[in-house]
C-alpha positions as CSV (number, residue, x, y, z in Angstrom):
1,X,0.0,0.0,0.0
2,X,1.2,3.5,-0.7
3,X,2.6,5.5,2.2
4,X,0.0,8.2,2.8
5,X,2.5,10.3,4.9
6,X,5.1,10.3,2.1
7,X,5.1,13.5,0.0
8,X,7.1,14.2,-3.1
9,X,7.3,17.2,-5.4
10,X,6.8,17.2,-9.1
11,X,10.4,16.6,-9.9
12,X,10.7,13.8,-7.4
13,X,13.9,15.3,-6.1
14,X,12.3,16.3,-2.8
15,X,10.7,13.6,-0.7
16,X,9.6,13.8,2.9
17,X,7.3,12.4,5.5
18,X,5.7,14.9,7.9
19,X,4.4,13.7,11.3
20,X,1.1,15.4,10.6
21,X,-0.8,16.3,7.4
22,X,-3.9,18.5,7.3
23,X,-6.2,19.9,4.6
24,X,-8.4,22.5,6.5
25,X,-11.7,23.3,4.9
26,X,-12.0,26.7,6.5
27,X,-9.8,29.4,8.1
28,X,-11.2,28.5,11.5
29,X,-10.1,24.9,11.1
30,X,-6.6,26.1,10.2
31,X,-6.4,28.3,13.3
32,X,-7.5,25.4,15.4
33,X,-4.7,23.2,13.9
34,X,-2.1,25.9,14.7
35,X,-3.4,26.0,18.3
36,X,-3.2,22.2,18.6
37,X,0.5,22.3,17.5
38,X,1.8,25.2,19.5
39,X,5.2,23.6,19.8
40,X,5.6,22.5,16.2
41,X,6.7,24.1,13.0
42,X,4.6,24.4,9.9
43,X,5.0,24.2,6.1
44,X,2.5,24.7,3.3
45,X,2.4,22.7,0.1
46,X,0.4,23.8,-3.0
47,X,0.9,21.9,-6.2
48,X,4.5,21.1,-5.2
49,X,5.6,22.2,-8.7
50,X,8.9,23.4,-7.3
51,X,12.4,21.8,-7.1
52,X,13.8,23.5,-4.0
53,X,13.4,22.1,-0.5
54,X,11.4,25.1,0.7
55,X,8.3,23.1,1.4
56,X,10.1,20.2,3.1
57,X,9.3,19.4,6.7
58,X,9.2,16.6,9.2
59,X,6.6,18.4,11.4
60,X,3.2,19.8,10.3
61,X,2.3,20.0,6.6
62,X,-0.7,22.0,5.5
63,X,-2.5,21.6,2.2
64,X,-4.6,24.7,1.4
65,X,-6.6,23.2,-1.5
66,X,-9.9,23.9,0.1
67,X,-9.1,27.6,0.7
68,X,-9.7,28.7,-2.9
69,X,-12.5,31.3,-2.9
70,X,-12.4,34.0,-5.6
71,X,-14.0,37.5,-5.5
72,X,-13.5,40.6,-7.5
73,X,-14.0,44.2,-6.4
74,X,-13.4,47.7,-7.9
75,X,-10.9,49.8,-5.9
76,X,-9.6,53.2,-7.2
77,X,-10.8,52.4,-10.7
78,X,-8.8,49.2,-10.6
79,X,-10.2,45.7,-10.6
80,X,-8.8,43.7,-7.6
81,X,-9.2,40.0,-7.1
82,X,-9.1,38.4,-3.6
83,X,-8.2,34.8,-4.0
84,X,-7.6,31.9,-1.6
85,X,-4.1,30.8,-1.2
86,X,-4.9,27.2,-2.3
87,X,-6.6,28.3,-5.6
88,X,-4.7,27.2,-8.7
89,X,-3.7,29.6,-11.4
90,X,-5.6,27.5,-13.9
91,X,-8.9,27.7,-11.9
92,X,-8.4,31.4,-11.3
93,X,-7.9,32.2,-15.0
94,X,-11.0,30.3,-15.8
95,X,-13.2,32.0,-13.2
96,X,-11.9,35.4,-14.0
97,X,-12.5,35.0,-17.7
98,X,-16.0,33.3,-17.5
99,X,-17.4,35.4,-14.7
100,X,-15.8,38.8,-15.1
101,X,-14.0,38.9,-18.5
102,X,-10.8,39.6,-16.7
103,X,-7.3,38.0,-16.5
104,X,-4.1,38.0,-14.5
105,X,-1.5,40.8,-14.9
106,X,1.4,38.3,-15.4
107,X,1.6,34.6,-16.2
108,X,4.3,32.0,-16.0
109,X,4.9,29.1,-18.4
110,X,2.5,26.8,-16.5
111,X,-0.8,27.3,-14.6
112,X,-0.7,24.4,-12.2
113,X,0.7,26.3,-9.2
114,X,-1.4,27.6,-6.4
115,X,-1.6,31.4,-5.8
116,X,0.2,31.1,-2.5
117,X,3.0,29.1,-4.1
118,X,3.3,31.4,-7.1
119,X,3.8,34.6,-5.1
120,X,6.0,32.9,-2.5
121,X,8.6,31.9,-5.1
122,X,8.3,34.9,-7.4
123,X,6.7,33.1,-10.4
124,X,7.1,35.2,-13.5
125,X,6.4,35.3,-17.2
126,X,8.2,37.3,-19.9
127,X,8.2,41.1,-20.5
128,X,6.4,42.0,-17.3
129,X,7.0,42.0,-13.5
130,X,6.5,38.8,-11.6
131,X,3.1,38.1,-10.1
132,X,4.4,39.1,-6.7
133,X,4.9,42.7,-7.8
134,X,1.1,43.2,-8.3
135,X,0.1,42.0,-4.9
136,X,-1.9,44.7,-2.9
137,X,-2.3,42.8,0.4
138,X,-1.8,39.4,1.9
139,X,-3.8,37.7,4.7
140,X,-1.7,35.3,6.8
141,X,-2.3,33.0,9.7
142,X,0.4,33.2,12.4
143,X,0.9,33.5,16.1
144,X,0.3,36.7,18.0
145,X,3.5,38.1,19.5
146,X,1.9,39.0,22.8
147,X,-0.6,36.2,23.5
148,X,0.9,33.3,21.5
149,X,-2.5,32.4,20.1
150,X,-3.2,31.8,16.4
151,X,-4.4,34.9,14.6
152,X,-5.1,36.2,11.1
153,X,-3.2,39.3,10.0
154,X,-3.7,41.4,6.9
155,X,-0.4,42.8,5.6
156,X,-1.1,46.0,3.7
157,X,1.9,48.2,3.3
158,X,5.6,49.0,3.8
159,X,8.5,46.6,4.4
160,X,6.1,43.9,5.6
161,X,4.2,43.8,2.4
162,X,7.3,43.9,0.3
163,X,8.5,40.9,2.3
164,X,5.2,39.0,2.1
165,X,5.0,39.4,-1.7
166,X,7.7,36.8,-2.0
167,X,8.4,35.1,1.3
168,X,8.8,31.4,0.7
169,X,6.3,30.9,3.5
170,X,8.4,32.6,6.2
171,X,5.8,35.2,7.1
172,X,3.0,32.7,8.0
173,X,0.4,30.7,6.2
174,X,-1.0,32.6,3.3
175,X,-4.8,32.5,3.5
176,X,-5.6,34.9,0.7
177,X,-4.0,37.4,-1.6
178,X,-5.3,40.6,-3.3
179,X,-3.8,41.7,-6.5
180,X,-4.6,43.7,-9.6
181,X,-6.4,42.1,-12.6
182,X,-7.1,43.4,-16.0
183,X,-9.6,42.9,-18.9
184,X,-8.9,39.9,-21.1
185,X,-6.7,40.7,-24.1
186,X,-5.1,39.0,-27.1
187,X,-1.5,38.4,-27.9
188,X,0.1,38.1,-31.3
189,X,2.9,35.5,-31.5
190,X,5.4,34.8,-34.2
191,X,8.4,32.5,-34.1
192,X,11.6,34.0,-35.6
193,X,15.0,32.5,-36.0
194,X,17.8,35.0,-35.4
195,X,21.6,34.5,-35.5
196,X,22.5,36.1,-32.1
197,X,21.4,37.2,-28.7
198,X,21.8,40.8,-29.6
199,X,19.4,40.5,-32.5
200,X,16.9,38.7,-30.3
201,X,17.1,41.6,-27.8
202,X,16.7,44.1,-30.7
203,X,13.2,42.6,-31.3
204,X,12.0,43.5,-27.8
205,X,10.8,47.1,-28.5
206,X,8.4,45.6,-31.1
207,X,7.7,42.4,-29.2
208,X,7.9,43.3,-25.5
209,X,6.4,40.0,-24.3
210,X,9.0,37.9,-26.1
211,X,10.9,34.9,-24.8
212,X,13.7,33.2,-26.7
213,X,15.7,30.0,-26.7
214,X,19.4,29.2,-27.2
215,X,19.4,25.8,-29.0
216,X,22.2,23.7,-27.7
217,X,24.9,22.4,-30.1
218,X,23.7,24.4,-33.0
219,X,23.8,27.6,-30.8
220,X,21.1,29.3,-32.9
221,X,18.5,31.6,-31.3
222,X,14.8,30.8,-31.8
223,X,12.3,33.4,-30.5
224,X,8.7,33.5,-29.5
225,X,8.1,37.1,-30.3
226,X,5.0,38.3,-28.6
227,X,3.0,41.6,-28.2
228,X,-0.5,42.6,-27.1
229,X,-2.9,42.9,-30.0
230,X,-6.2,44.6,-30.6
231,X,-6.9,42.2,-33.5
232,X,-9.5,39.4,-33.1
233,X,-8.5,35.8,-32.5
234,X,-6.9,34.4,-35.7
235,X,-9.0,31.9,-37.6
236,X,-6.0,29.5,-37.6
237,X,-5.4,29.9,-33.9
238,X,-6.9,26.5,-33.0
239,X,-4.7,24.9,-35.7
240,X,-1.7,26.6,-34.2
241,X,-2.6,25.5,-30.7
242,X,-3.0,21.9,-31.8
243,X,0.4,22.2,-33.6
244,X,2.0,23.3,-30.4
245,X,0.3,20.7,-28.2
246,X,1.1,17.7,-30.4
247,X,4.1,19.0,-32.2
248,X,6.0,20.7,-29.5
249,X,4.6,20.0,-26.0
250,X,4.2,16.3,-26.8
251,X,6.1,15.5,-30.0
252,X,9.5,17.2,-29.4
253,X,9.4,16.4,-25.7
254,X,9.0,12.7,-26.5
255,X,12.1,12.9,-28.7
256,X,14.0,14.7,-25.9
257,X,12.9,12.1,-23.3
258,X,14.0,9.3,-25.7
259,X,17.4,10.9,-26.2
260,X,18.0,11.6,-22.5
261,X,16.4,8.6,-20.9
262,X,16.7,5.7,-23.4
263,X,19.3,6.3,-26.1
264,X,21.7,8.4,-23.9
265,X,24.1,8.9,-26.8
266,X,25.7,12.4,-26.7
267,X,26.6,12.3,-30.4
268,X,23.0,11.6,-31.5
269,X,21.7,14.3,-29.1
270,X,24.0,16.8,-30.7
271,X,23.1,15.7,-34.2
272,X,19.4,16.1,-33.4
273,X,19.9,19.8,-32.3
274,X,22.3,20.6,-35.1
275,X,20.5,19.2,-38.0
276,X,16.9,18.0,-37.2
277,X,15.2,20.3,-34.6
278,X,15.3,23.4,-36.9
279,X,13.5,21.5,-39.5
280,X,10.7,20.7,-37.1
281,X,10.1,24.3,-36.0
282,X,7.8,26.5,-38.0
283,X,8.8,30.1,-38.2
284,X,7.1,33.3,-39.4
285,X,3.6,31.9,-38.6
286,X,1.9,34.9,-37.0
287,X,-1.2,34.1,-34.9
288,X,-3.4,36.1,-32.5
289,X,-5.0,34.3,-29.6
290,X,-6.2,34.9,-26.0
291,X,-3.3,35.8,-23.7
292,X,-3.5,32.8,-21.4
293,X,-3.4,30.5,-24.4
294,X,-0.3,32.1,-25.8
295,X,1.7,32.8,-22.7
296,X,1.4,29.3,-21.1
297,X,2.6,25.9,-22.2
298,X,1.9,22.3,-21.3
299,X,5.3,22.2,-19.7
300,X,4.3,19.9,-17.0
301,X,3.4,16.9,-19.2
302,X,6.9,15.3,-18.8
303,X,8.7,15.1,-15.5
304,X,11.8,17.2,-15.4
305,X,14.1,19.2,-13.1
306,X,15.3,22.8,-13.6
307,X,17.7,25.5,-12.4
308,X,16.9,29.1,-13.4
309,X,19.3,32.0,-13.1
310,X,18.6,35.8,-13.2
311,X,21.1,38.3,-14.6
312,X,21.0,42.0,-15.3
313,X,20.5,43.3,-18.8
314,X,24.1,44.4,-18.9
315,X,25.3,40.9,-18.2
316,X,23.0,38.9,-20.5
317,X,25.2,38.6,-23.6
318,X,28.3,37.7,-21.6
319,X,26.3,35.2,-19.6
320,X,24.9,33.6,-22.7
321,X,28.4,33.4,-24.3
322,X,29.8,31.9,-21.1
323,X,27.0,29.4,-21.0
324,X,27.7,28.2,-24.5
325,X,31.4,27.8,-23.7
326,X,30.7,26.0,-20.4
327,X,28.2,23.5,-22.0
328,X,30.7,22.9,-24.8
329,X,33.4,22.2,-22.3
330,X,31.2,19.9,-20.2
331,X,30.0,18.1,-23.3
332,X,33.6,17.5,-24.5
333,X,33.4,19.9,-27.5
334,X,36.3,22.1,-26.2
335,X,39.2,21.7,-23.8
336,X,39.2,25.0,-22.0
337,X,37.3,28.3,-21.4
338,X,38.5,31.8,-22.4
339,X,41.1,33.4,-20.1
340,X,38.8,36.2,-19.1
341,X,36.7,33.7,-17.2
342,X,39.2,31.1,-16.1
343,X,41.3,33.7,-14.2
344,X,38.2,34.8,-12.3
345,X,37.2,31.1,-11.7
346,X,40.7,30.4,-10.3
347,X,40.3,33.4,-7.9
348,X,37.0,31.9,-6.7
349,X,38.6,28.4,-6.3
350,X,36.3,27.1,-9.1
351,X,38.9,26.2,-11.8
352,X,39.8,22.8,-10.3
353,X,36.1,21.8,-10.0
354,X,35.6,22.9,-13.6
355,X,38.4,20.6,-14.8
356,X,36.8,17.7,-13.0
357,X,33.6,18.1,-15.0
358,X,35.1,18.0,-18.5
359,X,33.1,15.7,-20.7
360,X,30.7,14.6,-17.9
361,X,27.5,16.3,-19.0
362,X,25.7,16.7,-22.3
363,X,22.9,19.3,-22.1
364,X,19.8,18.1,-24.0
365,X,17.2,20.9,-23.8
366,X,16.9,24.5,-25.2
367,X,17.8,27.3,-22.7
368,X,14.8,29.5,-22.3
369,X,15.4,33.2,-21.8
370,X,12.7,35.6,-20.4
371,X,12.9,39.3,-19.5
372,X,11.4,40.2,-16.1
373,X,10.7,43.8,-15.2
374,X,11.9,45.0,-11.7
375,X,9.7,43.9,-8.8
376,X,8.7,45.9,-5.7
377,X,9.7,43.1,-3.4
378,X,12.6,42.4,-1.0
379,X,13.8,39.1,-2.3
380,X,12.1,38.0,-5.5
381,X,14.7,37.2,-8.1
382,X,13.8,40.4,-10.0
383,X,13.8,42.7,-7.0
384,X,15.7,45.9,-7.4
385,X,15.7,48.8,-9.9
386,X,16.5,47.1,-13.2
387,X,15.1,44.4,-15.4
388,X,16.6,40.9,-15.3
389,X,16.7,38.0,-17.7
390,X,15.9,34.5,-16.5
391,X,17.8,31.7,-18.1
392,X,16.3,28.2,-17.5
393,X,18.3,25.0,-17.8
394,X,16.2,21.9,-17.8
395,X,16.9,18.2,-17.6
396,X,14.7,15.3,-18.6
397,X,17.0,12.6,-17.2
398,X,15.4,9.9,-15.0
399,X,15.3,10.6,-11.3
400,X,18.1,8.2,-10.5
401,X,20.3,9.5,-13.3
402,X,20.5,13.2,-12.5
403,X,23.9,13.3,-10.7
404,X,25.6,14.9,-13.8
405,X,22.9,17.5,-14.0
406,X,23.2,18.4,-10.3
407,X,27.0,18.7,-10.6
408,X,26.5,21.0,-13.6
409,X,23.8,23.0,-11.9
410,X,25.9,23.5,-8.8
411,X,28.9,24.7,-10.8
412,X,26.7,26.8,-13.0
413,X,25.2,28.6,-10.0
414,X,28.4,29.3,-8.2
415,X,30.3,30.3,-11.3
416,X,27.6,32.6,-12.7
417,X,27.1,34.2,-9.3
418,X,30.8,35.0,-9.2
419,X,31.1,36.2,-12.8
420,X,27.8,37.8,-13.4
421,X,26.0,38.2,-10.0
422,X,23.4,35.7,-11.2
423,X,20.5,35.0,-8.8
424,X,19.0,31.5,-8.6
425,X,15.2,31.0,-8.7
426,X,14.0,30.2,-5.2
427,X,11.5,27.6,-6.4
428,X,14.0,25.7,-8.5
429,X,17.3,24.0,-7.9
430,X,19.2,26.5,-5.7
431,X,22.7,25.1,-4.8
432,X,24.1,28.4,-3.4
433,X,24.9,28.6,0.3
434,X,23.8,31.5,2.5
435,X,27.0,33.5,2.2
436,X,26.8,33.5,-1.6
437,X,23.1,34.5,-1.5
438,X,23.8,37.4,0.9
439,X,25.9,39.2,-1.6
440,X,23.3,38.7,-4.4
441,X,20.2,40.0,-2.5
442,X,20.5,43.4,-0.8
443,X,16.9,42.9,0.4
444,X,17.8,39.9,2.6
445,X,18.6,41.9,5.7
446,X,15.3,43.8,5.8
447,X,13.5,40.6,4.8
448,X,14.9,38.8,7.9
449,X,13.8,41.7,10.0
450,X,10.3,41.5,8.5
451,X,10.1,37.8,9.2
452,X,11.4,38.3,12.8
453,X,8.6,40.8,13.3
454,X,5.9,38.6,11.9
455,X,7.1,35.3,13.2
456,X,9.7,35.8,16.0
457,X,9.8,32.1,16.9
458,X,10.5,31.0,13.3
459,X,7.7,28.5,13.3
460,X,6.9,29.1,9.6
461,X,10.4,29.0,8.2
462,X,11.6,25.6,7.0
463,X,15.1,24.4,7.7
464,X,15.9,25.1,4.1
465,X,14.7,28.7,4.4
466,X,16.6,29.2,7.6
467,X,19.9,27.9,6.2
468,X,19.6,29.7,2.8
469,X,17.8,32.9,3.7
470,X,19.2,33.3,7.2
471,X,15.8,33.8,8.7
472,X,16.2,33.8,12.5
473,X,20.0,34.7,12.2
474,X,21.2,37.3,14.6
475,X,22.7,40.2,12.6
């Protein structure tokens, strides 16, 4: 029989068995649970579509799936949705469209996450801020500083709100979130092949919602150039969607899974990307469709694992060039890296680890690049005053064959943080230790203070969050 206390995430890289698991059906039930476990710590799990250990606990695990109410109000000529923390993005999109003809201000690649999970990890799309940026208020369940009893607090402004917008659960259990929504709209999409990162970036003024891909081993750039459109839905939009579902989301991913899990031949993987993939991709097909159809993908159909890094606009081209050289070195295509990087890697004591990885890893999936506008948060990956670009590195290897990917991901994270101040996504593989993260996130110090004020006993911060974010650390 299956172990009902065993919980695993989507990527199956995080597995744990809490002592207690609850799925409260009302806020009053949740407060009672907190009171009953006054000496325990708490973690919340949504869809568990994350690869970090932020949700892991051996104590009390809370599933918020029943706290999923949705309501819309007009505030200061803005449409504001109040949505339960356990509501999935998929359900919210449907309800907003059908009942109110509204949609969300920003969307990530998939819609399976819960709202609480999405804002807690800084979920983002391309060309806009992350969803966290748009949050107006957050209602959380925590413990009163004076009485010690479980209470509900609404966080409305200031440092506390900027912390709660992306908190990895460290501010308490998110009961509901209020954020801006907007009328439904259409997006035009056209796929374009360009020879360089610079030319892909040059398309952004015309296509501000664009994301693009670096194709491994051919090193070509393939864009999904996107922009809002006042045009009606294209007559061929349904054909295009079926093409993407069966041709890309299913067809090409089946090939990738076969190459990475069954065939496992680096030469054939490289041949596929150099000579075959580009013949399977249709370019210059311009289609207009509803925004949530264009901006999301069925990216969750095949189990995978991922690391995502955020760099500033000024560092993007150099990071992409370094990435290409690094993958070539790890894949045995080259024997060294340019001097401008090796000298810095030697200074950071990373040159010897690099040499040990030569020829050990063949990357087998396009690197997705998305622009994220600056967030008004303390520690989301795009927090600060400038846009950042997110670079996603994905592996479809079997769960028990991921060691080469993890070694690559760890070296990639440490080397790009040293070379380009790259920030790892909190919800994905995050190998950096607390000292490396301190230098990357100026907002960590006020974030720790906000967490201390909201949860002085650290009951809602996981061991992972305490060790990586320094929550509860004396400054």
